N, C-alpha and C positions, 0 to 999 in steps of 0.2 A: 387395321390398327399395325406396325410391325412388330413381328418378337424376337428375339433371340432363340438358337436354336435350341434347344435342351443339352445340357451335359451331364457327362457320365456322374455316379455318384461315388463308384468306386477308388476311394485316393489313390493309386497306381497312374489309375487310367488317368487321373484329372492334373498329378503331376506329368504326366508324358504330354499332356496336351498344354499346362503353363510352357515343357521345356519348346514345344512344337513352337509356341507363339513368341518365345526368346530371342529366337532366330531372325534374323535381318543379316546384314549388309556385313558389321561385323563379324557377324559368326562363319560366312562367307569367309572371308578373309584370314580366320583363326588359323588354319594349315599352315597358310603361310610362313606366321610368327614362330607357329612348330619348328617349323623346317629352319628358320635362323639359328634355332639352338642347339640345331646338329654342328655348325661350325667347329664347337671342341672336339669335334670326331677329324676334323681336318689335318694335326697334330699324325694320329696312328696312320691316314692315308699319307699324308708324306713320309710318313718314314717307314710303309711298305715299298713307296716308287724308289725309295731311294734304295729298297735289298729290292728287287723286283726279280734282279740276278740268281734270288736264290729261293730256295722252295718255302720259306719261312715267312719269305716279305710277300711271293704270291698268297698263300694261308692267309696271311694275316689279314693283307689288303682284299684279299675276298669274305674274309669272315666281317670286315670291319662294313663292307659295303649291306652286306647279306644284316648285318647288327641292325645298319640307318633303318634298310627296308621294313624287317618284324617292326621297330621301336613305332613311326611313323604308322603302320599297321595298324598295330593297338590302339594308339593316339587316336587317328583317324575314325577307326571304327567306334568305340568309348565315346569319341565327342558327338558321331552320330546319331547316340541319343543321349544329351545328357545325365538323362535321371542317373542314366550308370556313375556318373561321377559323386554320387548321393548316396545309390542304395546299392553301389558295387553291380558288376554285372558277375553270374554265376562260376563256382571255381572251374565247370569245364570249359570255358570261354578262356577266361586268367589265365588259367597254370600256362596249357602247352605255348603261349605268348613269353611265360615268364622261364620256361625250362629253357627255350629258345635261343630268348636274348643269355641266361646266365652260360647258357655253354657257347653259343658265338661268341662273347666278354670273356669266357677262359681260355679262347682259345685265342683271341686278339694280345690277352698277357704270354700265353706262353711264346705267341710266333713273335709278338713283336716288342714284348721286355714292359716299361715304364713307362709307354705311349700308351697301351693298350688299357692301362689303367684309367683313363679315361670312358672306361665304359661303366667303367661303376656309380657316377652319374643317372647315367640314365636309369641302369638297372633299380636305382634308386627308387625315381621317379616314377618308374611303370611300378611299382611294388603297390606304391602309395594311390595309385586311381586306379588300381588291380585288384586290391583284396581290400579288404575292413582294417583299423585302424586296430585292433586289440591283435594281428598278423604282422602287417608292414612295419609295426614299430620295431618288433623286435627282430624285424630282418635287419631295419634301416640301423639300429643299433649293432648288430654283429658283421655287415657292409662293412661300419666305419673302421670298428676295429679290428678285422682283416685288412684292410688299406694302411691300418697303422703295421702292421705284423709286419706286412708284404712286404713295406717298402722297409723295415730295419732286415729281413732274414734277407732282403735281393740288393741289400747295398745302396739301394733306391737315392737314400738320404729319408731327413723328414718330409712325410706325405703328411704332413698336418692341413696345410693348405687344401688339399687333397678333402680331405676327410671333412675337413669345413665344410668345403664347397656338396661333398653328399648333405653334411645333416643341411645345410641352408636351401637346397632344393626340395630336400623331401620336407625342411618345414612350408616355403612356400606355394607345394603343391597342398598341402594341407588348408593351410589359409585360399587357398584358391576352391577347395571344395566348401568352405566353411559359405564362404562367397556364397557359391553356386548355389547350395545348399539355401540361404536366407531369400536368394533374388526368385530361384523356381515358386518358394513359399508363398516369398510378396502373387506374385503371378496368381499362381493357382486362389488366394483368396481373396486376388483380384475379378477373377474370371464366379468361383462362387458368388460373391457379393454383386457381382451381374446378376448370376441368377437369380439370386434371390427378388432381386428387385425387379425382373421380369416376373417372376412367380408373383409377389404383390401386384404390381399394373395389373397383372392377368387378374388375381381376387377381385382387384378395387373395380376391375372392369363389371368384373361378373356381377358387382355386390350391388353399381350404379342402376346398369342393363335390370338387370332384374326389381329394380325400382321405381327405375321409369318404366317399362313396359309391364311388370307382371299386373298392377290394376287396370291400365288400357286395356289390356287384351282381355282378361275377366270381364270388363263391363262389354264390349264390344261381341263375347260371346255372350253373354245375356242378351244382351237387345239382339243378337241375332237370330237367335232362339222365338223371342217372344214377337220380333217380325214376323218368321215364320208362321207362327203358328197365327198370330190375325191374317196372312192371306188365306189362312183356311177358311177365317168365316167372309160368310157375303154378306157385309153390309159394307156399306157407306161409310159410317165412322169408324168398322175396324180395318176398314182400307185405307182412312185418313190416318188414323195410328201409325198404321205400319209404314207412310210414305213418313212422317215424322221421325218413325226410331232407323227406317233406312237413309233417312239426313244426315240423323246422329252418327249411326255407325259409318260415315263417307268421314264426317269431321274427326271425330274420331280417330281412326284410322290416321289423314290425315298428319293428324298432331302429332303423332304415336311414333311415323314415317320422318317426320320432321325431328325430333325427338333423339329419334335414332344416329341420325347422320347427323348433328351435332354432337353424339358422344364419339360415335367413331370418327368422325373429323378429329376429335379430339380438344373436346370443350372449346373450340374455340370463338362457339356464339355461348348466350347462355338458352336451358332449358328450365322449366318451370320444375318440371321431377325431375330432374339434374340438382339442382338448388336447394328441394330439398332434404333429397339423399345427403348433400354435402354438409345442408345447416345440421340438419341431424348429428352428424359423426363429430364437428366441430364443436356442439353444444355436450354432446358425450366425453368428448377431449377438454372440455372450459369445467366439468362437473358441473352442468346444470343441466337439469329437469326438461327435460321438450315436452310440446303439445304441439301433434305435428297433424296436418290434415292427410288422411289416407288415399284420397282423391282428386285430379288434377279438372277432369270430367268438365265440369261446369262452365271453367273457363273459357270464353273465345277465343280463336287465335290468334284474335288482334290486341288480344290482352295480356297474351303468355309471358311475351315475353318482358314486358312492364313488370309483370308479377314476381318476375324470377330476378328482377333487378331488385324488387321492393325488395326480396327475402334476404339476400344475399345484402344489402345494405342494412338493413333491420338486423339479422344478426351478428354482421361482424360490428355494430355499435352495441348489441348488449353483450359479447363474449370481450372489446376492449376497452369500455366505458362503464357498463351499470354494476358492477359487481352484486348478481342477481342469481338465484338458484334455482328459479322457474324461469323459461319464455315458452309461448303458447303461437302459434302461427294461427289465423282463421286466415279462411276462403271461401269465395263465395262468386257467385256469375260475374260481379259488377264488384267486387271489393277484396283487398287483401290487408288486415293488421297484422303486426308485430310487436308482441306487449311482454313485459316484463315485472318482476316485482323488487327491481332495484334502487339505483339511487339515480336512474338518469343518467342523459348524458351531460360532459363538463357545457359549459354555457356558450365554448367555443363548437361546439360539436355537432349547432343548430345551422351554423352559417360553414358547414366543410362545403369542401368541394364535391363529398360523394351525396350530400340531401342538394345540392344545386343540379349536380346532372340531374337526378331522380327528377326534379321538380321540369326537367327542358323536357327528359322524357313522358313525361304523364301529360304534360301542354299537349305534346305531339299529337297524342290520340283523344285528348278531350277528359282527361282526369285530373287530379288534384291530390296532392301533397298535404297531407294533417297530421300536426305532433301534437299529443297531449301529455299533460303529463297525469300520475294515476297515486292515488293513495293505497301504497306505498305504486313505486315503476314509473314505467314509461312509456309509451304508444306510436307502431308510427304506421298509417296508416293511407294508399293509395286508394282516393275510390275515381267511378267515372261516373260522372254528374248525368 
């Protein structure tokens, strides 16, 4: 049976795995969209080019190009691990970038004047993505006030639109972080659910395999020991008994192997031990006391599948129609009987497709299906004549 690999239980690692799973075509073109937003640095570049014959123009142009490079490097490095947008990188990582952006932005304003103010929007965005909200919010507030104050001091006119741009860009980045956090949490939850589903399937498979093989292997072991002791006795009766035990060993081992193959194949076919195991779980879930056989060894190979269908059909009818509090399954070499203490099936149930199909299967191996009312209850019995 195919299984999924185990996931790390550490929450940080689970979140990192979720982030890696989220990457795709959209993630690969993300840097392109970030680069488009550098369009607003076109004004300081244009201003620097117009004053390229002056030291201020050259310094301002170089500072603007360096500013764009530092900003994109910060964005790319943070975006390479999207969990940093949720948990933030350490200060040792983010502070050098922010200091560099602040220094280059200051140089742009000092050399290019009002056009250099375009840098403050990028500084606000970088602050939001690089440091926690309790730090970035005050910084964004200070930057906004500084924009308004600097515009008044330098007589650049109202900088209200730029201040609004700073606030709007910061708010958009906060929103993006919130959406990213929820997406990562959803992916992590889906992966955890998948892990739990795999773990549940492993547990169920182990339980069913134990129910299918446990008793059969015990009987095979006992019969093998008995055959070994009989072979040590020098008498015709002992040798004949040993041959019968060896024949039983071959039959039991073949039946057990067939049951395991069906189980490993995903229960595409029925097996009698598997149906008894599932019947026990289904009756328990329906709060119906179950009395089930502990062994299927007496049932010959050609009847095992038919008896498995009988158990499935009988237990299904008990759960759906009977309202019973107790269900019993009796099993021997040529007969299986499912009985309960309920009200019996609905009048149309006896003519249903389930019993019709069961009668066809029984007829194919020379068996008959009998249903009878009990006081109280109902019984479904399949027996080979």
